[in-house]
N, C-alpha and C positions, 0 to 999 in steps of 0.2 A: 650566482644563484637564484635569484626569485625578486618580481620588480614589485616597487610602490605603490601601491593602492590607497589611496589616500595616507591614513597612518598604520596599516596594514602590511604587513610582509605578504605578497602571494608567489605559489609555487607551481609552474607551468610543468602540467604532465599531459602522458599519451594513453588513450585507451582504445582498447579492440574490442570495437562492437558488430557482433553479426548485424548485419545488414537488416532481418525483418525486426530485431531489435528497435535499430538507429528510427528502421521506417515509423514504427509505432511512437516511438519517443518524439520524433520529432513532429508525428501528428498530435500529439497531445502537448506537445509543448504548443504545436500554434492552437488549439484548441484552447489553451488557458491565455495565449495572446502573450505569451515570455518567450526567450529563447532555451533552446537547449540545453545552454550552458546553465542556463537561469535553474529550471527544471532539474537538472543533476545536481547544482548544488541545494537544492531545497530536499533533496530526497536524501543526502549526504548527512546536513544538516537531521534532518529526522531522527534520522539512523543514531548518529551522534547522540542527540538529547534523549531519545526514547527512554536509558531506563532512569534518567535522573529527572522526569515525570509518570515512573511509575505506570509506561503504556507497554509493557515490552511483554510481547506477545505469549500469550495465557490460552494452553488448549482449552476446551470447553466440552464439556461432554452432555450432547442431546440424547436422548432417549431416545430407544429403539420402538416403532411406533409398527406394528403387525397391521397386513390389511387382508380381509377374509378372503378379497377379489384381485390376485393381481395385476400390479399397474392400475391400481384405482384405488383412493384414501380421501375420505371425506371428511373434513374436521369443520368444526366451527372456529370462531374466534372465541368462545367460551371454552369449548374442550380443548384447544390448544392453552391455553392460557391456566386452564386444570392440569395441563401435565407437566409445563415448565414452572409453575407454580404453586406447588402442590400445600 
């Protein structure tokens, strides 16, 4: 059924990954200096442990800021801070 890997039993599986996604995955793995397999396993680990560490995705409601001139909005850091943290 599986292979012994140290003291852990592993299971071999097959995934159908679209070519564009696989190319991105392979490039990301190369940038991080790891194999595609390692990157996939890290992603699985993050997903499985997300709820344990209270890192489940939460929606953030950001304020809608209207501009007087379409396509332009000038805000200073102070103004942004005042809007987000009243």
